[in-house]
C-alpha positions as CSV (number, residue, x, y, z in Angstrom):
1,M,27.6,5.7,-0.5
2,N,27.6,9.4,-1.3
3,K,25.2,8.7,-4.2
4,F,23.1,6.8,-2.2
5,F,22.5,9.4,0.7
6,K,22.0,12.2,-2.2
7,G,19.6,10.1,-3.9
8,T,17.7,9.4,-0.6
9,L,17.9,13.1,0.4
10,L,16.3,14.2,-2.8
11,L,13.7,11.7,-2.7
12,A,13.0,12.5,1.0
13,A,12.6,16.3,0.1
14,A,10.1,15.7,-2.6
15,A,8.5,13.1,-0.4
16,F,8.2,15.7,2.4
17,A,6.5,18.0,0.3
18,A,4.2,15.3,-1.0
19,E,3.2,13.9,2.3
20,C,2.6,17.8,3.6
21,I,0.1,17.9,0.4
22,E,-1.2,14.4,1.2
23,F,-1.9,15.6,5.0
24,I,-3.8,18.4,3.3
25,V,-5.7,16.0,0.9
26,N,-6.7,14.1,4.0
27,M,-8.0,17.1,5.8
28,V,-9.9,18.2,2.8
29,L,-11.4,14.4,2.6
30,A,-12.2,14.6,6.3
31,R,-14.2,17.8,6.0
32,E,-15.9,17.2,2.9
33,L,-16.8,13.6,3.3
34,G,-17.5,13.7,7.1
35,E,-16.9,10.6,9.4
36,R,-19.1,8.2,7.5
37,G,-17.9,9.3,4.2
38,L,-14.2,9.0,5.2
39,G,-14.9,5.7,6.6
40,M,-16.2,4.3,3.3
41,Y,-13.2,5.8,1.5
42,M,-10.6,4.3,3.8
43,S,-12.6,1.1,3.7
44,I,-12.6,0.4,0.1
45,L,-9.1,2.2,-0.4
46,P,-7.1,-1.1,0.4
47,T,-9.2,-3.2,-2.1
48,I,-8.2,-0.5,-4.7
49,F,-4.6,-0.7,-3.9
50,L,-4.8,-4.4,-4.2
51,I,-5.9,-4.2,-8.1
52,V,-3.4,-1.7,-8.6
53,L,-0.8,-4.0,-7.2
54,I,-1.9,-6.9,-9.4
55,A,-1.8,-4.5,-12.2
56,S,1.9,-3.6,-11.6
57,F,3.1,-7.1,-10.9
58,E,5.6,-5.2,-8.7
59,L,7.6,-4.6,-12.0
60,P,9.1,-1.4,-10.6
61,I,11.1,-3.7,-8.0
62,S,11.9,-6.5,-10.5
63,I,13.0,-4.0,-13.3
64,S,15.0,-2.0,-10.7
65,K,16.9,-4.8,-9.3
66,F,17.6,-6.0,-12.9
67,I,19.2,-3.1,-14.1
68,A,21.1,-2.5,-10.9
69,E,22.7,-6.1,-11.1
70,R,23.6,-6.1,-14.7
71,D,25.6,-4.3,-17.3
72,K,24.0,-1.6,-19.1
73,K,24.8,-3.4,-22.5
74,Y,21.8,-5.9,-21.6
75,H,19.1,-3.0,-20.7
76,K,18.1,-2.4,-24.2
77,S,17.4,-6.1,-24.7
78,M,15.6,-6.4,-21.4
79,L,13.4,-3.2,-21.9
80,N,12.2,-4.7,-25.3
81,H,11.2,-8.0,-23.5
82,V,9.4,-6.4,-20.6
83,I,7.5,-4.0,-22.7
84,K,6.2,-7.2,-24.8
85,L,5.7,-9.0,-21.6
86,T,3.4,-6.0,-20.0
87,I,1.5,-6.0,-23.3
88,V,0.6,-9.7,-22.8
89,F,0.1,-9.4,-19.1
90,T,-2.3,-6.6,-19.6
91,A,-4.2,-8.0,-22.3
92,I,-4.9,-11.0,-20.0
93,I,-5.8,-9.1,-16.8
94,L,-7.9,-6.3,-18.4
95,P,-10.7,-8.9,-19.6
96,L,-10.7,-10.8,-16.4
97,A,-11.1,-7.4,-14.6
98,I,-14.2,-6.5,-16.9
99,F,-15.6,-9.9,-16.2
100,I,-15.0,-10.1,-12.3
101,M,-15.3,-6.4,-11.0
102,P,-19.2,-6.0,-11.8
103,I,-20.0,-9.0,-9.6
104,V,-17.5,-8.1,-6.7
105,P,-20.0,-7.3,-3.8
106,I,-17.6,-4.9,-1.9
107,F,-18.5,-2.2,-4.6
108,D,-22.1,-2.4,-4.2
109,Q,-22.4,0.5,-1.5
110,Y,-20.4,2.7,-3.7
111,H,-21.2,4.8,-7.1
112,P,-22.0,2.3,-9.7
113,L,-19.1,3.9,-12.0
114,L,-16.6,3.4,-9.6
115,R,-15.9,-0.2,-10.8
116,W,-15.1,1.1,-14.4
117,V,-12.9,3.7,-13.3
118,V,-10.9,1.1,-11.5
119,I,-10.8,-1.1,-14.5
120,A,-9.9,1.9,-16.7
121,F,-7.0,2.4,-14.3
122,I,-5.2,-0.9,-14.6
123,P,-3.5,-0.1,-18.1
124,I,-2.1,3.1,-16.7
125,V,-0.5,1.4,-13.6
126,S,0.8,-1.4,-15.7
127,F,2.7,0.6,-18.2
128,S,3.9,3.3,-15.9
129,S,5.7,0.5,-13.8
130,I,8.1,0.1,-16.5
131,A,9.3,3.5,-16.6
132,R,9.3,3.7,-12.7
133,G,11.3,0.4,-12.5
134,F,13.9,1.7,-15.1
135,F,14.4,5.1,-13.4
136,M,14.8,3.4,-10.1
137,G,17.3,0.9,-11.1
138,K,19.3,3.8,-12.9
139,Q,19.1,5.7,-9.6
140,Q,17.8,8.6,-11.7
141,M,15.7,9.7,-8.4
142,G,14.9,13.0,-9.5
143,K,12.3,11.7,-12.0
144,I,11.0,9.5,-9.1
145,A,10.5,12.4,-6.7
146,T,9.1,14.6,-9.4
147,S,6.5,12.0,-10.3
148,N,5.5,11.5,-6.5
149,F,5.3,15.3,-5.9
150,L,3.4,15.6,-9.1
151,R,0.8,12.9,-8.1
152,K,0.0,14.6,-4.8
153,M,-0.1,18.2,-6.2
154,V,-2.5,17.1,-9.0
155,Q,-5.0,15.3,-6.6
156,L,-5.1,18.2,-4.3
157,L,-5.8,20.5,-7.2
158,L,-8.7,18.3,-8.4
159,L,-10.1,18.0,-5.0
160,V,-10.2,21.4,-3.8
161,T,-11.6,22.6,-7.3
162,L,-14.3,20.1,-7.5
163,Y,-15.5,20.3,-4.0
164,Q,-15.3,24.0,-4.0
165,F,-17.5,24.7,-7.0
166,F,-19.9,21.6,-6.7
167,Q,-22.0,20.0,-4.0
168,F,-22.2,16.2,-3.8
169,D,-23.9,13.6,-1.8
170,T,-21.7,11.2,0.3
171,V,-21.7,8.5,-2.3
172,T,-20.9,10.8,-5.1
173,A,-18.3,12.8,-3.2
174,V,-16.4,9.5,-2.3
175,F,-16.6,8.5,-5.9
176,I,-15.1,12.1,-6.9
177,A,-12.3,11.5,-4.3
178,F,-11.4,8.3,-6.2
179,C,-11.6,10.0,-9.6
180,T,-9.2,12.7,-8.6
181,F,-6.9,9.9,-7.4
182,V,-7.0,8.4,-10.9
183,G,-6.6,11.8,-12.5
184,S,-3.5,12.6,-10.7
185,E,-2.0,8.9,-11.7
186,I,-3.0,9.7,-15.4
187,V,-0.8,12.9,-15.2
188,V,2.1,11.0,-13.8
189,F,1.8,8.4,-16.4
190,L,2.2,10.9,-18.9
191,Y,5.1,12.5,-17.4
192,L,6.9,9.1,-16.8
193,L,6.1,8.0,-20.5
194,H,7.5,11.3,-21.9
195,M,10.8,11.0,-19.7
196,F,11.1,7.3,-20.5
197,I,10.7,7.8,-24.2
198,I,13.6,10.2,-24.2
199,Q,15.9,7.9,-21.9
200,Y,14.9,4.8,-24.2
201,Q,16.4,6.8,-27.1
202,Q,19.5,7.3,-25.5
203,V,19.7,3.8,-24.6
204,K,19.2,2.6,-28.0
205,K,22.4,4.4,-29.2
206,E,24.5,2.7,-26.7
207,P,26.4,-0.5,-27.5
208,S,24.1,-3.4,-26.6
209,E,23.7,-7.2,-26.5
210,G,20.7,-9.4,-26.7
211,M,19.3,-11.6,-24.2
212,S,16.6,-14.3,-24.7
213,G,13.3,-13.5,-23.5
214,R,13.1,-16.6,-21.4
215,M,16.1,-15.3,-19.6
216,V,14.6,-11.9,-19.0
217,R,11.3,-13.4,-18.0
218,K,12.9,-15.9,-15.5
219,S,15.0,-13.2,-14.1
220,L,12.0,-10.7,-13.7
221,M,9.6,-13.6,-12.3
222,A,12.4,-14.5,-10.0
223,V,11.6,-11.1,-8.1
224,S,8.1,-10.5,-9.2
225,I,6.4,-13.4,-8.2
226,P,7.5,-13.6,-4.6
227,T,7.3,-9.9,-4.1
228,T,3.9,-9.6,-5.6
229,A,2.7,-12.5,-3.6
230,M,4.0,-10.8,-0.4
231,R,2.4,-7.5,-1.5
232,V,-0.7,-9.3,-2.6
233,F,-1.0,-10.7,0.9
234,H,-0.1,-7.6,2.5
235,A,-2.8,-5.7,0.4
236,L,-5.4,-8.5,1.1
237,S,-4.7,-8.5,4.6
238,H,-5.2,-4.6,4.5
239,A,-8.3,-5.1,2.2
240,V,-9.8,-7.6,4.9
241,E,-8.8,-5.4,8.0
242,P,-11.5,-2.8,8.0
243,F,-14.1,-5.7,7.8
244,L,-12.4,-7.8,10.6
245,I,-12.4,-4.6,13.0
246,K,-16.2,-3.8,12.3
247,A,-16.9,-7.7,12.7
248,A,-14.9,-7.4,16.0
249,L,-16.7,-4.2,17.3
250,L,-20.0,-5.6,16.3
251,K,-19.3,-8.6,18.3
252,A,-18.5,-6.4,21.1
253,G,-21.7,-4.4,20.7
254,V,-20.9,-1.7,18.8
255,S,-23.3,-0.6,16.1
256,G,-22.3,-0.6,12.3
257,I,-22.4,3.0,11.8
258,V,-20.4,3.5,14.9
259,A,-18.0,0.9,13.9
260,T,-17.4,2.7,10.5
261,E,-17.0,6.0,11.9
262,H,-14.4,4.7,14.4
263,F,-12.4,2.8,11.6
264,G,-12.5,6.2,9.6
265,M,-11.0,8.0,12.7
266,L,-8.3,5.3,12.8
267,A,-7.4,5.1,9.5
268,G,-8.2,8.5,8.0
269,V,-6.7,10.6,10.8
270,A,-4.5,8.5,13.5
271,L,-2.7,6.6,10.6
272,T,-2.4,9.6,8.2
273,I,-0.8,11.5,11.2
274,G,1.3,8.5,12.4
275,F,2.7,7.5,9.0
276,F,3.6,10.9,8.1
277,P,7.2,10.7,8.9
278,A,7.4,7.5,7.0
279,F,8.3,9.4,3.8
280,I,11.9,9.0,4.9
281,A,11.5,5.2,5.3
282,H,9.8,5.0,1.9
283,S,12.7,7.0,0.3
284,F,15.3,4.6,2.0
285,L,13.1,1.9,0.4
286,I,13.3,3.1,-3.1
287,M,17.0,3.7,-2.9
288,L,17.9,0.6,-1.0
289,I,16.4,-1.9,-3.4
290,P,19.0,-1.3,-6.2
291,T,21.6,-0.3,-4.0
292,V,21.4,-3.5,-1.7
293,S,21.2,-5.6,-5.0
294,E,24.4,-4.3,-6.5
295,T,26.3,-4.5,-3.4
296,Y,25.1,-8.0,-2.6
297,A,25.9,-8.9,-6.4
298,E,29.6,-7.4,-5.8
299,R,29.6,-9.6,-2.3
300,N,30.5,-6.4,-0.6
301,I,29.6,-7.3,3.0
302,E,31.2,-4.2,4.6
303,K,29.4,-2.1,2.5
304,L,26.1,-3.7,3.4
305,Q,26.8,-3.8,7.3
306,S,27.6,-0.3,7.2
307,L,24.5,0.8,5.2
308,L,22.4,-1.2,7.6
309,Q,24.0,0.6,10.5
310,Q,23.5,4.0,8.9
311,V,19.9,3.5,7.9
312,F,19.0,2.4,11.4
313,M,20.8,5.4,13.1
314,I,19.0,7.9,10.9
315,T,15.7,6.0,11.5
316,F,16.4,6.5,15.3
317,L,17.0,10.0,14.9
318,Y,13.8,10.8,13.3
319,G,11.6,8.0,14.6
320,I,11.9,8.6,18.2
321,P,11.2,12.4,18.3
322,A,8.4,11.9,15.7
323,V,6.4,9.4,18.0
324,V,7.2,11.4,21.0
325,F,5.8,14.5,19.4
326,F,2.8,12.6,18.3
327,Y,2.0,11.4,21.8
328,F,2.2,14.5,23.7
329,Y,0.6,16.7,21.0
330,A,-2.1,14.1,19.8
331,E,-5.3,16.2,20.4
332,P,-4.2,19.3,18.6
333,L,-2.8,17.4,15.7
334,T,-6.2,15.2,15.5
335,N,-8.3,18.4,16.0
336,I,-6.8,19.5,12.5
337,F,-9.3,17.2,11.0
338,F,-12.2,17.0,13.1
339,H,-12.8,17.2,16.9
340,S,-12.6,13.7,18.1
341,S,-11.1,12.8,21.4
342,D,-11.0,9.1,20.4
343,S,-8.8,9.6,17.2
344,A,-6.3,11.4,19.8
345,V,-6.3,8.3,21.9
346,Y,-5.7,5.9,18.9
347,L,-2.7,8.1,17.9
348,Q,-1.2,8.0,21.4
349,M,-1.7,4.0,21.4
350,L,-0.2,3.5,18.1
351,W,3.3,4.9,18.7
352,P,5.1,1.6,18.8
353,F,3.0,0.8,15.6
354,F,4.4,3.8,13.8
355,L,8.0,3.4,15.1
356,L,8.4,-0.1,14.2
357,H,7.0,0.6,10.6
358,Y,9.8,3.2,10.3
359,F,12.1,0.5,10.6
360,I,10.2,-2.5,8.9
361,I,10.0,-0.6,5.6
362,P,13.8,-0.1,4.9
363,M,14.3,-3.5,6.4
364,Q,11.9,-4.9,3.5
365,A,14.0,-3.1,0.9
366,F,17.0,-4.9,2.3
367,L,15.2,-8.5,2.2
368,I,14.4,-7.8,-1.4
369,G,17.9,-6.7,-2.4
370,L,19.5,-9.5,-0.7
371,G,17.0,-11.8,-2.5
372,L,14.9,-12.9,0.3
373,M,11.7,-12.4,-0.9
374,K,10.3,-15.8,0.2
375,E,11.4,-15.0,3.7
376,A,9.9,-11.4,3.6
377,L,6.4,-13.2,2.4
378,F,6.6,-15.7,5.4
379,H,7.4,-13.0,7.7
380,F,4.2,-10.9,6.6
381,V,2.1,-14.1,6.7
382,W,2.9,-15.0,10.4
383,S,2.7,-11.5,11.6
384,T,-0.5,-10.8,10.0
385,V,-2.0,-14.1,11.7
386,V,-0.9,-13.0,14.9
387,S,-2.0,-9.5,14.6
388,F,-5.2,-10.3,13.3
389,S,-5.8,-12.9,15.9
390,V,-5.2,-10.5,18.9
391,M,-7.4,-7.9,16.9
392,Y,-10.4,-10.0,16.8
393,V,-10.1,-11.6,20.0
394,L,-9.6,-8.5,22.1
395,G,-11.6,-6.2,19.8
396,S,-14.6,-8.3,20.3
397,M,-14.6,-7.8,24.0
398,Q,-16.6,-5.1,25.4
399,S,-13.9,-4.2,27.9
400,F,-11.2,-3.6,25.2
401,Q,-13.1,-2.8,21.7
402,M,-10.9,-0.3,19.7
403,D,-8.2,-0.6,22.5
404,G,-7.8,-4.5,21.6
405,I,-7.9,-3.6,18.0
406,I,-4.8,-1.4,18.5
407,I,-3.1,-3.6,20.8
408,G,-3.5,-6.3,18.0
409,M,-1.9,-3.8,15.5
410,N,1.1,-3.1,17.9
411,T,1.7,-7.0,18.5
412,G,1.8,-7.7,14.7
413,A,4.4,-4.8,14.1
414,A,6.6,-6.2,16.9
415,V,6.5,-9.5,15.4
416,L,7.3,-8.6,11.7
417,T,10.3,-6.5,13.0
418,L,11.8,-9.1,15.2
419,M,11.4,-11.6,12.1
420,H,13.0,-8.9,9.6
421,Y,15.6,-7.9,11.8
422,L,16.8,-11.5,12.7
423,T,17.0,-12.8,9.1
424,I,18.9,-9.7,7.9
425,C,21.5,-9.9,10.5
426,K,21.9,-13.6,9.9
427,K,22.4,-13.1,6.1
428,I,25.1,-10.5,6.2
429,G,26.8,-11.7,9.3
430,V,26.2,-9.0,12.1
431,N,25.0,-9.7,15.6
432,L,21.9,-8.2,17.3
433,L,24.1,-5.3,18.1
434,L,24.9,-4.8,14.2
435,A,28.5,-5.7,14.8
436,P,30.1,-7.7,12.2
437,V,30.7,-11.3,13.2
438,R,31.5,-13.2,9.9
439,R,31.7,-12.8,6.1
440,F,29.5,-14.4,3.4
441,N,29.6,-17.9,2.7
């Protein structure tokens, strides 16, 4: 358990620094892009993340779970098979992307080179996923923490340098923002590749046993397919969400330009501030997947129950003060980006959404570690259906508009939290108060 919390603390410290930089990055973007440019950036970002997600095929999660659950003598064989699998997968998805991306209409209002930057990004994501999953499974969180911090720092330096010395129109400025994001990922890829090669040389020197390629693929796919489906659905919903919000607001009588500006304030300001403390939740997620996987494989129910209680307690201790602070200091916080009373109101109204997601993120890691990926997917589907339905119905009413959108977001988060929580409690044998009631069957 000490190893778990030491790793989490290291990740949280690095993530805090990275989130501070991310905060500054979003401030730079808000000031350089303006309300319209920030709205364009935030509108296309979920689509980019969807493509990145497909390219990674959730290999970091499946590899880390594999390594955590199995003896290290199988690691060399697994890595050899997963490298071959990644080469084949990339060779398939890259030509498909080259064929499909030029005809995707979502990119039409953006710089024509953006499509090709995204295509070039695919193999970088695919191969860096191997190293990331290996280090997660080995619980070598120093390398993960360094890569996360390095990504944000490089992006900030590139943004400041380019925007300081050059002037761009809105479309080009948005394109430059994405280029800095990709540039930072290239630097992280080179770092992870270097560290992975060093680590792989050590693995080759250790006693090893072979595994069939079929067995490795089956083990990885058992995790990657449902978790990728879950993440793809999640990413698709986030990619659709900007257009759903705009459609609802248009139906409520809001103009297209104003709808884009309000979405930019929601996603680029309110969500940026509200999710700032989530670096702790994401640190838990990275540590929990291999830890829960290993503990569940050992059938150690007491440790799982204790771990869940401790994670929830820490989440309460930072989550509640965070949302209280955001609620009472919403206006000065949002004014850091640009003066807008609307974004301050959005931040205040979204406090349940933020607090619940501080719990949802580590609970998702528990579900993956317990092998409940299909259940997690089911939860995301139903909560998104509920959320989007409420968002569209209320958001399209003139009396609600953005208030209705936020009510729908809060409702979806509440449904997702409840479904995750009840499933985990049932699986590890605790009641709703997290008190043990039974052992594993």
